[in-house]
N, C-alpha and C positions, 0 to 999 in steps of 0.2 A: 504494500500498499504507500503511495507518494506521501513525504512527510506533509504536512498544512503549514499554510504560509506560518508565520510566528504571530503575527495579528490575529491570527485564529482563536486563540485560547481566552485572549480579552474580550472577543466577542460572545464567546461563552458563558463568561464570568460575569458581562454584561446585561446580557439578555436572561440569567440564573437569579443577579441581584434584582431584575424586576419584575421575573415571578415570585419572587418570595414577597417582595415590598405589597406586592397585589394581595397576594394570599394572606399576608399580614392585617391588612388593611380590611378585607374581609371577613376579617376572624377565625381564620380555618388556619388546622395543625398539618403538617405535610401529611401527617396519616390519614386525615379526614378528604384532603385534593389526591393524592396518592390513591383512597380507594374509590374515588369517583370515575380517577383516572383508570383505572386495574393496571397501576402500575405499583413498584413495592414503596412502602416510606423510604430507605436507602436508594431506592434509583430516584424521587423525587430529590432527596437532600445532594444526593450528586449533580443534579441537572441545575440546581440551586448554586451549586457554588461554581460548577461551569469545569467542573469533572467530568462529566459524561456530554457527549454531541446529542443532540436533540433532532429528532426527523421532524420534518416540515409538518407531518401530519399530527405528530405530539405537540408540536408546540400548537397548531391549529386548536386541537383538543381542550390542552390546557387554558389557551384564550376564552377560551368557550365556556369551559366551568367556571373562570374566573368571571364569567360577564365583562370582557372586553375585547377591542382590536385586536388582529396579533399584530397591527403596528405599535401598540401599546407596549410591546415587549422587547420592543426588536429597538436600539438605540440608534437613534438618529443620525449618528456620525458615521454611522457601518454602510448606510443606504445612502449617505453623501460623499461617501469616500471617493468614488469614480470618479465623481463630476470634479471633484477638485483637483485634480491631477491632471495637469496643461497636456500631456501626452495624449491625453484622452479627449480633450477640448479640440487638439488639433486636428484628429483624427474626423473628429465629427465636424471638422466645419471641411474639411477636405470636400474636391469632386470624387464621383464614382471611378472616375478615372485614376487621378491620386491615387486615393487608396490603393487601387488594382496592382497600381506602381512599387506602394510599398510596401505591398504584400510579396510582390513578386521579388522585392530588391531583400527583405529579412528571412523569408519562405529559403532554406536552404538547396532547395531541388527547384528554385526559380519559379513556385507560383504551381508547380505539380502538385502538392500538397492540397492545397483547396480541393484541384479537381478531385482528386483519388479521396478525399475525405467525402463528396458528393457519391459518389459512386458506391462505399461501402454500408453493406447493411445496415 
């Protein structure tokens, strides 16, 4: 399995803190919330501490159980981080022809990688 980016741990910790804050504000124990989600209390504790990766469908179930939108559990800086990167903005502002050229220069096979991706099942 590939190593996740170093900022991934911080993301899961931030999501966990938000889950814990909302859970506490609702007056729920870890055991009560975990039971409603068919998770063990230990699993929920690990999610809240950022030690356990959380699957999207589990995050949705947690948000529903807590009565909040999923967006309330995701840190806003995680959502907007790619918008802040200058290279992302530069690529967004390019014409399609310029993006194709950049892709062909940056791809070791001269752009063939993109074509082979499209034909793979």
